[in-house]
C-alpha positions in Angstrom: 33.4 -27.5 -13.9 32.9 -30.6 -16.2 32.1 -34.0 -14.8 34.7 -36.7 -15.1 34.5 -40.5 -14.8 37.2 -43.0 -13.9 37.8 -45.9 -16.4 36.0 -48.2 -13.9 33.0 -45.9 -13.8 32.9 -45.8 -17.7 33.3 -49.6 -17.8 30.5 -50.1 -15.3 28.2 -47.8 -17.2 28.9 -49.5 -20.6 28.9 -53.1 -19.2 32.4 -53.8 -20.5 35.8 -54.5 -18.8 38.2 -51.8 -17.7 40.7 -53.2 -20.2 38.3 -52.5 -23.1 38.0 -48.9 -21.9 41.8 -48.6 -21.7 42.1 -50.1 -25.3 39.6 -47.5 -26.5 41.6 -44.7 -24.9 45.0 -46.0 -26.3 43.5 -46.5 -29.7 42.3 -42.9 -29.6 38.6 -43.9 -29.9 37.8 -42.5 -26.4 39.2 -39.1 -25.4 40.6 -39.1 -21.8 42.9 -37.2 -19.5 45.8 -38.9 -17.8 46.3 -38.1 -14.1 48.6 -39.6 -11.5 45.9 -42.2 -10.5 44.9 -43.2 -14.1 42.7 -41.9 -16.8 39.6 -39.7 -16.5 36.9 -39.4 -19.1 34.8 -36.3 -19.3 31.0 -36.7 -19.7 31.3 -34.7 -23.0 33.9 -37.2 -24.3 31.8 -40.2 -23.3 28.7 -38.7 -24.9 30.7 -38.1 -28.1 32.1 -41.6 -28.1 28.6 -43.1 -27.7 27.0 -40.9 -30.3 29.5 -42.0 -32.9 28.7 -45.7 -32.2 25.0 -45.3 -32.1 23.2 -47.5 -34.7 20.2 -46.0 -36.6 16.9 -47.5 -35.9 15.7 -50.0 -38.4 13.4 -48.9 -41.0 10.0 -50.7 -41.2 9.5 -52.9 -44.2 8.4 -51.0 -47.3 5.8 -53.6 -48.2 3.6 -54.7 -45.3 2.3 -57.7 -47.3 5.8 -59.2 -47.3 5.8 -59.2 -43.6 2.2 -60.7 -43.5 3.4 -63.6 -45.7 5.8 -64.8 -42.9 3.1 -65.2 -40.3 0.4 -67.8 -40.0 -3.3 -67.3 -39.4 -2.7 -66.8 -35.6 -0.1 -64.1 -36.4 2.7 -66.3 -35.2 5.9 -66.3 -37.2 6.4 -69.4 -39.4 9.7 -71.1 -39.2 11.9 -70.7 -42.3 11.4 -73.4 -44.9 14.6 -75.3 -45.9 15.0 -77.2 -49.1 16.0 -80.7 -48.7 18.4 -82.3 -51.2 17.1 -85.1 -53.3 18.4 -88.5 -52.2 21.2 -89.7 -54.5 20.1 -92.4 -56.9 21.7 -95.7 -56.2 24.2 -96.9 -58.8 24.2 -100.5 -60.0 26.9 -102.6 -58.5 29.8 -103.3 -60.8 30.1 -106.8 -62.2 33.4 -108.4 -61.5 35.1 -109.8 -64.7 37.2 -112.8 -64.6 
């Protein structure tokens, strides 16, 4: 027999509120079974839900020298350098005419 979780169990496992789980169910993002006491989510449905939302692992940089350029001699990351705008040149004061 398949294993089922309550919406509270699913919320606890995912670290979200029970209202978020209910929104997922109502939006059709998470498959659930409606029983008298509320919704039940099968382990298979939860696994499918999570696998659809999994993010792929980041690829390492293609050029290792680009990564080395952003570290100093100790290997610590250097802070990003920001360009500063040139100070505006002061304009001569207008001469009042009589």
